[in-house]
Every structure is written in structure tokens, then in C-alpha cells.
C-alpha angles and dihedrals in degrees: 000000000000124000090250091054091049090050093051091047090052091049090048093051091046092049091048092050092049091048095049090050095045127109088262087080096042113127109255100168136029108196114199126189109188141118106293094242090055098050098091094048093046092051090049093051093045091055094199124154132200108246100036118118113269092221091059089063118088107203092202092054092048091048090051091052092051092045090064087078107094090215091065118093100171134004132184122189121185140168119237109194137266101016116341133100118198120203123183119185129186120199121227116257106273118218106178151299124288121201112236136171106298099004145335135309129203117234128197126226091266093056099255115145108236105187148294119299121222121208132298090061118221109275117245096014112134122237116234104200104167092099097038115158097021119136105251128194120212113244095020136098107233125216098248118141091188091055091047089051091049091052093047091050092047092052092048093049093048090053090062093045101258115148110213133205097183142000124196127187114197144141090294094054132256121331123188125196107208124208106267095041105280116141114214120199109205098175126214119359115265144163120302088255092053092049091048091052092052093048098042094095094053099091090054090046092053091047093050092048091051090049090054093046091246139121131205125253088189141356122200115202096157090123117053111243094014114093119181116195128189103198133192131188117260 
């Protein structure tokens, strides 16, 4: 390579470097798609600023920083030239709220504690009170058989279409408080198959009550195949 060719190559590299670091590639917009309540925490973890050069941002590093939040299930970070960063965050599947010392914590369907909840509490989220008062650690799955029983019962009830306000596992078995005021006695904890067998008659029970213009004060399914209903008009 001649000296002239080397010189032109140097000029070309220099021009390219100047161009890539110019204001043309300054970040002008940070687009975030996430649940509204998560936006502030995601932006804080991302640590991005309008005006910084887009090539100085490593999408994989930003995604890793955001993923440290136990509420985050999936995150995608991508550049959109010349000056836009797109962030898309998916929240973990929330199961319910567990009472803890000093407040409430959200728990996912796998039993991992996600974080403390400030008032007002999320509307429509069931309370899982079997393990009330236990010391929970954010980001970890505690050893708590009552909480595991609550989660298993919640999943089984949801499969048959029952909306739940609270589930409590105690010495007397599992009790669910359905939306609308019906108390459901599930009996002793059991396998998913055993819980499913106990709850299988519920849709027919609800349908029959509605046909009769009644609702249930309580339903006892603690023994598979034996459903006890205490009805009331209205």
C-alpha cells in the first residue's frame, strides 16, 4: 500500500469516527413499553440519557441492568438509528399478595417474592395469608409450605373460573374466600390432581345455584365427590 493510499484510508477512518460520534447519532428519544407502574423503576435501572451517543450504548448491558429487577420477566433493548432506543419489558406473572412484617409483598406464580407493595394495593389481587408474618426476601422463593399450598389452591380455583379475594392455609385445611362472598372449604392440602378432582363439580354447582336464583354462603369440597352447599336466595 502506497503512502497516498494509507493517507486516504486514515482520512476515511477519521471522517467515519467523527461522523459516528456527531450529534446526528445523539439519542433523541427513549421509547419504553412496560406496565405503567414499572416505568419509573425501569428508566432508573436503564440509566439512559437523551443526548448521549447511541453507539456508546450497549443494548445487552442495558437489558442486563434492567433484568436485575425481580419484577421483570423479559426485556428487549434495541437501537433504532439514528437516535432512538427502544425498550420493551414484560412483567412476571403475578399470583397474589402475601402479608409480611410491615406491609405486603407481591408473589409470582412460582412462589418468588417480587417486592413490597405500597398502598393503594393492586385491585383484584388475591391475598395469600397462609404464611402471614414470615420474613420474606425480595427475589427469592421462601420455604413456606402454607404459601405453597395457597398458590396451588389458587391455581386450581382459577382453572374452574373462581375469582378469589383470599386464600388461607391453616391447621384446619385450606379456605378460599371467593369474590361475591362465598366461602369455599377445600380441606387438607393435596396434589394438583387431588385439588382438581375436588373442585371439578364447582362450575355445575354455580350454574345450578344461578338457575334457582340462589347464591352460596359456603361450599365444602373437602371430600372428593361430596359437595356440601349452604345456599341463600338472591
